[in-house]
C-alpha positions, -999 to +999 in steps of 0.1 A: -163+453-027-154+450+008-119+457+019-103+433+042-080+445+067-051+422+074-034+426+107+001+413+108+014+404+142+051+402+143+064+380+171+097+390+185+122+367+198+139+378+229+172+362+235+186+364+270+224+365+270+238+334+287+264+341+312+299+339+298+317+307+306+353+313+315+378+293+295+407+276+311+443+288+306+459+261+327+448+226+337+468+200+355+462+167+373+468+164+410+490+135+421+498+120+454+534+126+466+555+095+463+587+082+479+613+110+481+637+089+460+612+084+432+600+105+402+568+112+421+586+129+450+575+162+464+611+174+473+621+158+505+585+153+518+576+118+528+552+099+506+515+110+510+496+095+539+462+107+526+443+088+498+435+104+465+416+088+436+420+117+412+421+155+411+427+185+389+435+222+391+422+246+365+429+283+362+403+303+342+411+332+320+398+354+348+425+339+371+401+319+394+417+286+406+392+257+405+401+225+423+386+190+420+396+163+445+380+128+444+386+103+471+409+124+493+407+122+531+372+129+543+362+162+560+398+175+557+411+210+552+440+212+527+461+243+526+470+252+490+503+267+479+516+279+446+553+275+439+581+254+424+600+224+437+637+229+432+658+200+444+650+196+481+634+230+484+600+245+477+601+281+464+569+302+466+559+315+431+537+343+445+536+360+478+502+344+486+481+352+516+506+340+543+486+313+560+517+297+574+543+325+573+544+358+553+551+354+516+548+316+518+529+311+486+497+299+503+466+309+484+439+295+507+422+263+515+398+236+502+377+214+524+366+179+514+332+165+522+324+132+540+334+112+508+367+130+505+355+150+475+358+188+467+348+207+436+351+245+437+374+274+441+402+280+466+390+300+496+412+327+512+412+333+549+387+362+545+362+339+527+369+354+492+377+332+462+414+333+453+423+345+418+457+348+403+464+385+398+463+398+362+497+399+346+512+371+368+536+348+350+547+316+367+571+291+352+570+254+362+541+260+385+531+235+412+499+237+432+507+219+465+481+206+490+492+202+526+476+183+555+482+190+583+483+226+575+518+240+568+536+208+576+530+179+552+526+179+515+501+153+504+495+162+467+509+183+439+501+191+403+518+173+375+511+148+348+499+112+351+501+090+321+478+060+326 
């Protein structure tokens, strides 16, 4: 009797680890600043002159600040601040990178395209992406978008109920 040899081929499955997707720890809508006497006011800043269809700010669990702007002013650089509106004042919540003056709460800029859209991270003056430092705690946070730089608040984070 002939012996049959059976060759068993074991196929291995190699799984490549997918890059981890950061989860968000903070998300807020971006709203245009309204009349200073209204609930949509940005302290004593005049109502926004720039358009905005919609927008949002998200902070990942790694601290990166992601911004989406849709239908803002085309080809425009917005200076981004982090702080709190208190009455007629704006109080920086973090020292920031000092684009306007030292310790002003600025964290960098975002630049819209020809359609007035932006989707990405906030860029610091040195070209790096801004990330909120680990251990940072901010109450009543507002992300504020200025154009022209350092002078006019156009948008801030908040809620918008349709």
